[in-house]
N, C-alpha and C positions, 0 to 999 in steps of 0.2 A: 504494500500500500504506500503510495507516494504522498508527500505532504508539501504544500506550498504556502508561502506568505501571500497576503493580499496583493502586494506589488508584483511578485513573481507570477501570480495568477493572471493579473492584468496583461503582463508582457507575453505570456505563453498560452493565452486562452485557446487559440485554434488547436495547438498541439495537445493541450490537456483534454479538450473535448473529443479529439480523435481517440485518445487513450481510454477515456471513459466509455465512448461508444464501442470500443473493442472489448470492454468487460472489466476494466480496472476501476478501482475505487480510489478517490482522491480526498485528502483532508486539507481544509483551508485553515490557516493559522493567522493570528493577529498579534502584532506588537513584538517587542524585543524578547519577551518571555515565551513567545509563540504559543499563546493560548489557543486551543482548538475551538473554532467557532462554527464550522460546517463540515458536512460530509457529502461529497458528490459521488453518486453511484449511477450505474446504467439504469435506464427506465425499462421496466418489465411490465407488460400489459397484464392486468389481473385476469384470471380465468373467468369466463362468462358463465354464470349459473342460470339455470332456468328457474323461474319463480313459480311456486305453487299458488293455486288460486285461493287457498285459504279454507276457512270453515264452511263457507257457503258454495263450495265448488260444485257439488252435485245436488243442490236443492232446488234448482229452477231450470226452466227451459225457455226457449224463444221460438215462437211460431208466427209465421206470417200468413194471413188469410187473404185470398184474392189480390195478390200482388202482381199488378201488371202496369207497366209504364212504357210509353214509347218515347222516342228522342225529343219530340216537340213538347210534350208535357214535362219532361225532365228539364229541358232548357227554359221553359216558361215559368217553372216553379209551381205549377198547378197540380 
């Protein structure tokens, strides 16, 4: 894991971003005593989960009666 001061980070920003996108983690430090202030790591997209419908999932149904519409009535809004 590499560490940089804020000044070094400003100077080497494109190089640091390339190394982070390659999978490395970078620590940003501040001041003469080099206090750690930030951790820069590669972005990983969280896994997409399917959401359950909940407690009312199987309690209702939807039915359409006599549903007919042609293009003119759809466009007219009638």
